[in-house]
N, C-alpha and C positions, 0 to 999 in steps of 0.2 A: 801136925800131920793130920791131914781129915783122909777117912776112907769113906768109899763107896760101897754099897750093897745093892746088886739089879735083881729085883724079884719080878717072876713071871706075873703078866696080867692077863687073865682072860675076862672080856667083857661080853655081855651078851644081849644082845638087841630083842626087845620084843614090842611090838606092835599093834599087839591086837587091844582096841579100847572098848571097855563094857559100856552097854548103853543101858542107863536108867529109865524105866518109864514111871508113870505116874503110881500105877499098884506097888511099884517097888518102895516107894516114898513112903505109900501108907503103910506097908508092911512093917517098916522100920522106924514109924512115926514114935512110937513109946521110947524109944532110945536115943532119941533126938534131946538136947538140952537148948533152953530157950533164953540163958543169960542174957542181958544187954550188951551188944556190941558199941563199946565208946568210941575205938579207934577210928579216926576220921582224917581226910588231906589226903595229899598225893606223894608216894614214895618212892624214890627214883634209887637205881640202879646200874651203871653202865658198866660196861666189858668190852675187851678188844677179840674182833672174831676175824680172821680171815683178812687180818690189815684194815678193816672198819669196826667203827663203833656201836655195839647194840645197845639199845635205850631198852630197859624194862622199867615199868609203872605200873603202881597197883594204886588204885585209889578208892576209899575207904568210907562205907555210907553204912548205917546203921542195918541194913537188910540187905545187901548187894555189895560185892567188890567188883569193880571193873578192871580190867587189865590190857594193856598193850605192851607190844615188841614193836620197835622200830629198827631200822638199819640196813644197811646195803645186802645183808646175807638174808634175813629172815625178817618179816614183818605181820603181826598177824593183832586182832582187838577181840573181845569178848566180855560178857558181862557174867559173873556169878550171882544166883540166887542164894542168899542164906537157908540151909536147914536146921542147922545146929551150931550152938556156938556155949562151950564149955569154959566159965572162965578158971575155975580150980584150975587148968593146965594150958589155958590160952590156945585152945583148939576149935576152928572153926571148920564147918563142914557146909557145900555147897555145890549146886551144878548150873552147867551154861544155857542151861535152855535146850539142848540137844540131848540131854540126859546124860552129859559127861559130867561124873564126880570129881571133886578136888577138898582134898583136905590140907589146911593151914595151921601151921603153929606159929606164935610169937613168943619172943622174948627180948630181955634187954633194951625196953624201951627207954629212951632218953628223949629232952627237949629236942635231938637234932635227926636222930634216927632210930630204924628198928630193926630186927634182925628177923628172916622169915624162911621158914621151911614150907615148901609147896610139894605137895605129892598130887600127880595125875592118877586118880584110881584105874588102873588097867584091866584088870581080870576079875575083880568081884563087885564093882561100884561102891553103891552106899555101906554093902555088908563090909568090905574091902576099909573102906573110910574110919568106921565106928572101931573096928577092932585094929584100927592103924596107931599104935601108941605113941610117946612122946618120942622122937629120935634122938640118938645119941650125939654129945655135943660135937665129935667128927667125923658124924655119918657124911658120907660122900655119895649115896642113893640121890635121885632126882635133885642131882645140882647141891646138895648138900646145903648148909645154914647160908644165909647172905645177908648184908647188911644193905641196908634199905636207908638213902637220905631224903630227910624229911625237905620237900619242896628243892631240893639242890640237884640237877641234871646231870650234872657230871662228875659224881663218885666213880671212881674206877679201882678195879683191882690191883693190887701192885705185887708184884712176888718177893717175899721179905729174905728168903734165903739166897746167900751168894757165897761164892768161895770155888776153890778146887778140890776136885774129889775124886781119887782113884782105888782101884783093885787090883785084880793081878791082871786082867783082860782090857781094863776101861779107863782113860781118864775124862773128866767132864768137867767142865768150868760153867759157872752158872752165874749170870746176873737176870735182872729183869728181862732185860730187852734182848738179850744173846745168850744163848747155848753152846760151846763148843764142845763136841764128843769127839775123842782122839784127833785132832786138827782138825774136822769138820766143823764151819760153821752152821748154825741156823738161828735166823732172825724170827724172833716173837711173832707169832699170827695173833694169838688167845692168850691170856691167862684167865682160870675160873676157879677164886679161892674156895669156894664153898666144894667142887669136885678135889679140889686139890690136883689140878692138871694143867701143863702148860705145853702149847703146840707151838712148834717154828718150823721153818721152811727153809731149805737150802734145794735150790733148782726145781726139780721133780719130787724130792724126797722132803718126806715130813718126819719131824720127830716130834714124839707123844712122850710126855715125861707126868708121872703120879708120885705124887711125895706121900709117905706113910704119915710124916707131920710136918708141919709150917715152920716149926724151931729151929735153928741155926745150930745144928750140934756139931761136935767135931766128928763123930760116925753117922751118916744118914742112909736110909732105904729109899731106894727109889724103883717103879717100875717104869722102865724105857724100853719103847717099840721105834722100829722105825718103817714107812707105809709108805706106798706109791698112791693110795687113794684114799682122798681125806674125808670121804661118804664113808667109808669102811673102818675106819678108826674107832 
């Protein structure tokens, strides 16, 4: 017997991006770390979005990181120049040349992959990056931790949870490609492991599911919502 518990979810969008100037870089220069950054090469992560594949790539150099995103829905590319790297907690801080500051953390490096957490510092630029600590292992903010494959461009997130769950009001049958909520089927548009978020569609209705965790328990906690506008999810 499986049970589901639906949780209310409120997502706040914050669009203001803090611009960092050279004066600010100089102001915090004494708080930067200058350990040698040894990670190098291309690391890829692919995920499904609105029925298409998005390809995210980080390429690492000693003093910079280039980033690109390619796909049907969204594409971008930019270079982040290194400001700081602290080997003790694998924390890297850089800016994109337009004053936008990023902080990245790295863990679980193997011969074939590495796990990355990347935050765009939106409110306080370098100050925010310096004060931002190592994220929790189950953090979902900033898209969470994601596994990037070394020189393999087709690694994709697959939902490991499956089965049928119910409570007094809802029945939810889950697979990676299809979710059925109270006999209404939603085909997968995307699944993002770092955010623990699955999105599907039935006609003009979108279904969004957040998972409290990704272990396949007998009792599961979900945040489930229906939406008519994908941009407002």
